[in-house]
Each structure stands twice: as structure tokens, then as C-alpha cells.
N, C-alpha and C positions, 0 to 999 in steps of 0.2 A: 439359526436359533430357535429354539421351541417356543410356541406359542405363549405357554405359561410364564417363560422366562422374560418375553418381550411385554405381558403384563406387570411381571415383578418390577421390570425396571420403568415402565411408561406410566402405569394406570396411576401413581402416586407421585405428587408432588413432593412430600415430604422423602420419599425413597429417591429421588431424581437429586434432590439437594443434599442427601446423605450420601449419595454414590460420588458426587462431584467434589464434595468435602473430603471424603476420605481417598479420592485420586490424588489429592493435594500431597497427603501425607496420613500416618496412622494416627489416631485420637482415642483420648480416652473418653468414658461414659460423661466427665464432667465437662471436657472441651467440647464435645457435642451438643449439651445441653445449653451450654452458653454460645456457642457459634451457630446454633440451629434456632436458637431461641424456643426451645420444646422441654417438656417434661419427659422423665423418664418412661412413664405411661404411654406417652405417645409415641415415642421412637424406639422402645424395645420391639414391638410387634414388627416394625420395618426391618431392623436389624435382623431379626428373626428369619423374614421372608428371605433377605440376602444369605444368610448363614445356609438357611436349607436349600438354597439354589447353588451353594458353594462359590458366592462371588466374594463374600467378606468372611473372615475368620478373626477369632478372638485369641490373641498373643500377648503374654506378658503386659496382661492389663491394660491393653488397647486393641481396638477395632483395627484391622487393615484389610485392603484387597487382595484377594488372592490373584496369581497369574491371571487368571482368566476374568476376573472381577475387573484388573487393570487395563487390559483389552478391550471389554466393554464400556469402561469408563473414557477411553480416548475416543471411542466412537460417539458416544453418547456427548460428550463435551465438546466434538467438533459440530455435530446436528443441533446441541442447543447454542452455539457460537453463530451459527448461521442463521438460526431461527430468530435469535436476537438482533441481529443485523437487518434481517429484512422487516421483522416487527418495529422497529426502531423509526425506521423511514422509508418511504417509496423509492427514493432515490435509485436502489439498486433494482428495483423491478423496472423503472420506467426509463433505464438507461442501457444503452449497447455495451454489453460486455465482452464483446469479441476480440476487443485489444489485449485482453487477458489468456495468458496461457493455461491450458487446462490444469497444470500442476499448482497454480496459484490460485485458480479457481476453487481447487481441492480444498484449499487452505483459506476461503475468503472469509470466514469467520474470525480470523487473525485480526481483522480490521473492523471487529464489530464495535468498538468505542467510537469510531467516526462519526463526527457533528457534522451536519449541513450548515454551510453557510450561503445564503442567498445574495444575491446580488440587486443592490438598490438600483431600481431601472433609470433613475436620475443621475447615476455615477457610474453607468456602463463603460462611458468612453474616456472615463478619468481614471488617473493610476490606481492600482489598489493598495493603498496605503497601508492596509492592515496585513497583508501577505508582506509589503516589502519591509515594514519594520520587525515582523516575526522573523522573518529569515536574515535580516539584518546582522546577527550576530551569530551565524553559525559557523563552527569550524570546519565544516566542509558541505558542499551543496551539490545536488545532482539534480540535473533539470531534463524533462524531455517536453518539447513544445511544437506542437502541431499547429499551431497558430501564433501570430506575430504578435509580440508584447514588448516594443520599445522600451517601456518605461522600466524594465528590469535590467537592461544592459548597464545602469550604472551600478548596479547590486552586485553584478557578475564581476565587474572590472574591480570595483572594491574590495569584494572579499578576496579576488586573487592577488591584489596588491597587499593584502594584509596578512598573508602567508596561508589562507584558509585553502583547501582543497575545494577547486570546482570543475565539474563535469557538466558539458553541455552537448545535449542531443537535439538537433533541429530537422525538420523536415527539410526535403530541398527547396521547395517555395519559399519556406521561411527563411534558411541560410542566404537564398539569393536576395530578399529584400532587405534582410540586415545587411548584407554587402552592399547593395544599391545605396541604402541612405546611410549606414554608418561603417563605410569600409576601413577607415582608419583605427576605429575603436575596436573592430574586429581582428584587426591586424596586429595591434597592440596586445589583446588579450590573448591572441594564440602565442605569443613570444614569451608570456610569464611561465616560470618554471613549474607551477603547480595549476597550471590550467590546463585541460581538455576539451577540444571540439569536435563533434561528431556531426555526419549527416546521413539519411536516411532516407528511402524513398518515401514519396508522398503516399497518402492513403491509410495511414496510420488509424485505429479504431479509438485511440484515446486523443484527447485534447491537449492533457497537460498532466504532467507529473512532476512534483517537486519534494525531494528528499532531504533532508538534514539531520544533524543531530538534535536538534530542536524539534523536528517533528515531520510529518508528511502532510501534504494535499494530493487530491486527486480529482480531474476535472474529466468527466465523457460527454461523448455526444448521447442525444435519446435515440430510442430505436428509428428516428426518422433521419439521422444525421446532422440534427440542429444542436447548436449549442447556446447555452443562455446564460454562462458566466458563473454559474453556481458551482459550488466544490464542495468535498469533503475534506476534511481534516483531523487529525489525532497526534498526540505527542506520546502516545503509549508505545513502549519499545517493542512490542510484537507487531504492531502496525508499521513502526518504523522498517524492521527488518524484512516485514512483507513488501513493502514499497522498494527497497533496495532491489529484491531480487527481482522486482518488476523492472525497476530501471537497468539492472544488469541483464534481463531478457532483450532489452531494446538495445543495448550497447553492443550485443553480440550480433545483431544484425545490421549495425550500423558501421560506417566506414570513418577513419581518423583524417580530419583535416588537419595536417602537421607540414607547417613551414610554408615561405611565401611562394613556393611552386604551387602544392595544392591550393591554396587560395586564389592565384592567378588562373589555375585550371577552372574553378568554380566561377570566375568572375567572365571568364571567356565562356563558359559553357551558357550563363545566363544572357549574355550578349547574343549567342546563337540560338535562345529559346528555349533550350531544353536541357536537362542532363542526358548524356549517353551513357550507356553501357561502358564504354571505354573509357571516361570520365571516372564512373565508381571505381573502376578496377584500378585506374591511375591513383586514385586515394588511398588504396589499401597500402 
């Protein structure tokens, strides 16, 4: 892109807003005035800069992006979304994003509307009722967890019994601890028709991910591997879709714990001290 075109796109806030507006759909001058809250005198010079640069054309009484303008719009929107995410909160800068695959990092602006929920220090060891209540009416629930959260087990079972689709991915150590303390409940959960249980190796770079039709939440470790119980949450469809893709990434690296034989194998491995490669293959 020529330096002049970079100036056209990035030098003016009005032009950026106009580009993002026209990226949604073509607009008449009256619509542009109302949606951007500008006068014709203020916006016409910006439109001219775009038309002179062959990014915008005037067609059938409306302004619309050219094919090249549409390509520029997609890149600018992606950049604006990422900058919005970073400027909104330092969480994404201060925490380790190593658990997010590159193709989702490239689209991390999809979760720009996430809000930070900070843990109350006096309730860190109490059940997180806010999350439990939020996800309690989900039609489907996808959970990845690399830390032990037993207070959520009744939620998983309740949703499973009420015909909600429930998929759980636990790391080895988390699943071993669940089976040690709640073997009967885990066995019961695994027998429900609409539930799935998976295990993956320890060492995942995200602490927790929960996705449902109601919304998503994600907890990350900080850059030193520490976890403070803070999390980001969002109910926007774009964020939910992004989070579902992240869950699918982890499920592709996990193995299904299916049937009594698989659970017995996990318990046996736990009693022997660790998961083995042969066990992981036997679960497949």
C-alpha cells in the first residue's frame, strides 16, 4: 500500500469511521449524516479522499466500497478490533496467550467485547455462584479446565440430565482428582446420552474455557504461570463462535473417556502414579 493511501485510511478518525460504516453496507448521504452524526460539509471531503483513492464509489444514489475498498475495510476492521481489545483492558497483555492457536490469535479482535470479572479475594475459595447461575440454563455447555473446580460438577450433571449437550475436557491431573473424589458421579455423567468426557495432557496454557449458547468465559495464566481467578466473559455471538473454535482446537488434541473400561483405565493409571502413553492410546 502506498504511503498516501495509508494516510487516507489512518490519518482521519472521520475517514476510519466512514470506512467501517460502508464496510457494513452501502449508505446514502442522509444515512451517513445520521449514523456518523456529521454534517455534509464535514464528511464530503472525506468521501472525496476515498473516491479519489478508488476505495469508494457513488452508485445508484448510495456510497459503497469498491472491491479494493472492501479488502482494506477487512484489514482495518481487524486492526481496530484488536486495538479495541487491548485498549479496553490490560488483561490480554499481562496474561499468557500461548494456549491460543495462531489462527485464532489472528482473529482475537472477535472477542473485543469481553469484560473483565475480577475475583473477590474474600471469596476465592467459595463456589463461583455468578458463573454457576449464568450457565445453569444453557442448551449446550463446552468446558475445558486445567484446574480442579468440584463445585461445577452438579451443574454438568444437571444439564446432562435435562438433555443439554455437555462436553468436558479435563487435563490428566484434574480428571484423576475428580475420579478420586467423585468417582460415582463421573461414572454416572459418562453414561448420559448427551454428554462427552475427554482428557488431555497436563501443561495446557489456558486455565479454563466455558462456552454455551448464553455466552463464553476464558481464564488465562499470567506470564509467570500464575492464576488469580479473574476471567473475561462475553455474550456476543462473534465471541461465542471464537470460543467454540478454541474448544474445538483442544478437543482435537484430547482423547475420549468412553465407557466403564476407559474410566477403569484412568483409575488404574492414577493409582500407579501417572498417565502413560499406552493408556492415552487405549482411550482413543
